[in-house]
C-alpha positions as semicolon CSV with decimal commas, in nm:
position;residue;x (nm);y (nm);z (nm)
1;M;0,019;-0,008;0,026
2;A;0,114;0,340;-0,081
3;V;0,007;0,698;-0,076
4;R;-0,018;0,834;-0,409
5;R;-0,159;1,203;-0,347
6;I;-0,271;1,453;-0,078
7;V;-0,521;1,707;-0,159
8;A;-0,637;1,987;0,055
9;N;-0,982;2,047;0,069
10;L;-1,062;2,438;0,182
11;R;-1,415;2,509;0,287
12;A;-1,554;2,809;0,108
13;D;-1,917;2,947;0,027
14;D;-1,815;3,049;-0,325
15;P;-1,524;2,849;-0,465
16;S;-1,546;3,046;-0,764
17;L;-1,387;3,365;-0,605
18;A;-1,082;3,115;-0,539
19;R;-0,996;3,175;-0,923
20;S;-0,833;3,503;-0,852
21;F;-0,552;3,365;-0,578
22;Y;-0,496;3,043;-0,728
23;H;-0,513;3,081;-1,110
24;D;-0,449;3,430;-1,158
25;L;-0,178;3,495;-0,871
26;L;-0,024;3,118;-0,858
27;G;-0,069;3,042;-1,184
28;L;-0,253;2,719;-1,104
29;D;-0,490;2,567;-1,394
30;V;-0,844;2,472;-1,316
31;A;-0,809;2,102;-1,331
32;M;-1,204;2,037;-1,214
33;D;-1,487;2,273;-1,166
34;H;-1,810;2,148;-1,065
35;G;-1,908;2,476;-0,913
36;W;-1,947;2,327;-0,566
37;I;-1,564;2,301;-0,596
38;V;-1,281;2,426;-0,795
39;T;-0,975;2,201;-0,818
40;F;-0,687;2,383;-0,927
41;A;-0,339;2,220;-1,056
42;G;0,004;2,271;-1,186
43;D;0,193;2,021;-1,373
44;A;0,500;2,009;-1,171
45;L;0,536;1,634;-0,970
46;S;0,675;1,607;-0,613
47;P;0,658;1,356;-0,318
48;V;0,354;1,315;-0,124
49;Q;0,375;1,546;0,212
50;V;0,176;1,654;0,506
51;S;0,345;1,840;0,812
52;I;0,216;1,898;1,165
53;A;0,306;2,200;1,324
54;S;0,313;2,380;1,646
55;E;0,402;2,710;1,523
56;G;0,498;2,819;1,142
57;G;0,829;2,876;1,234
58;S;1,010;3,200;1,344
59;G;0,713;3,224;1,624
60;T;0,453;3,294;1,342
61;P;0,096;3,080;1,312
62;V;0,068;2,764;1,124
63;P;-0,064;2,818;0,781
64;A;-0,314;2,582;0,602
65;L;-0,118;2,584;0,318
66;S;0,249;2,609;0,194
67;I;0,333;2,657;-0,146
68;E;0,657;2,652;-0,305
69;V;0,753;2,856;-0,649
70;D;1,005;2,897;-0,844
71;D;0,991;3,269;-0,800
72;I;0,904;3,408;-0,478
73;D;0,997;3,766;-0,562
74;E;0,775;3,737;-0,871
75;V;0,472;3,621;-0,652
76;F;0,504;3,860;-0,388
77;H;0,501;4,180;-0,630
78;R;0,202;4,015;-0,836
79;A;0,038;3,962;-0,488
80;V;0,129;4,345;-0,364
81;S;0,001;4,486;-0,715
82;A;-0,305;4,299;-0,693
83;G;-0,393;4,484;-0,328
84;L;-0,349;4,150;-0,134
85;A;-0,201;4,226;0,249
86;I;0,104;4,067;0,347
87;V;0,094;3,973;0,684
88;Y;0,438;3,800;0,714
89;G;0,750;3,844;0,566
90;P;0,925;3,850;0,267
91;T;1,168;3,657;0,473
92;D;1,526;3,428;0,447
93;E;1,462;3,246;0,727
94;P;1,714;3,038;0,890
95;W;1,638;2,701;0,764
96;G;1,684;2,794;0,402
97;V;1,383;2,920;0,250
98;R;1,235;3,275;0,150
99;R;0,872;3,325;0,237
100;F;0,617;3,550;0,304
101;F;0,254;3,489;0,439
102;L;-0,087;3,587;0,319
103;H;-0,505;3,512;0,319
104;D;-0,651;3,348;0,050
105;P;-0,990;3,461;-0,019
106;F;-1,152;3,267;0,236
107;G;-0,936;3,344;0,513
108;N;-0,674;3,086;0,501
109;L;-0,347;3,181;0,587
110;V;-0,121;3,046;0,300
111;N;0,295;3,032;0,320
112;I;0,457;3,142;0,007
113;L;0,816;3,006;-0,011
114;S;1,086;2,904;-0,234
115;H;1,390;2,717;-0,067
116;A;1,706;2,926;-0,076
117;H;1,951;2,745;-0,310
118;E;1,665;2,765;-0,581
119;A;1,565;3,119;-0,529
């Protein structure tokens, strides 16, 4: 038996509001849209992971999602240009990531990050 995938399911009264954040800001494609659920996906393959945390690191709250991107500064500038409030960072963390936090349209805290060796 092997875990093949882990999918985050975030509650939203109007899932269509997610498009501006997950598609427009982060560039994810709409993989499925049934109205009551919209699934966004990218083409990157990565290992299955789930993190359990007592804090978000550096004394921050635990984010609902951590999304690794290839160009964090580009995503940061797009977020600021879109008028999204940045609630933490961008910061170079001692464990080797550059990251910032913001909320998605539903109030979920999202950690946007790049690893230092890839940034």
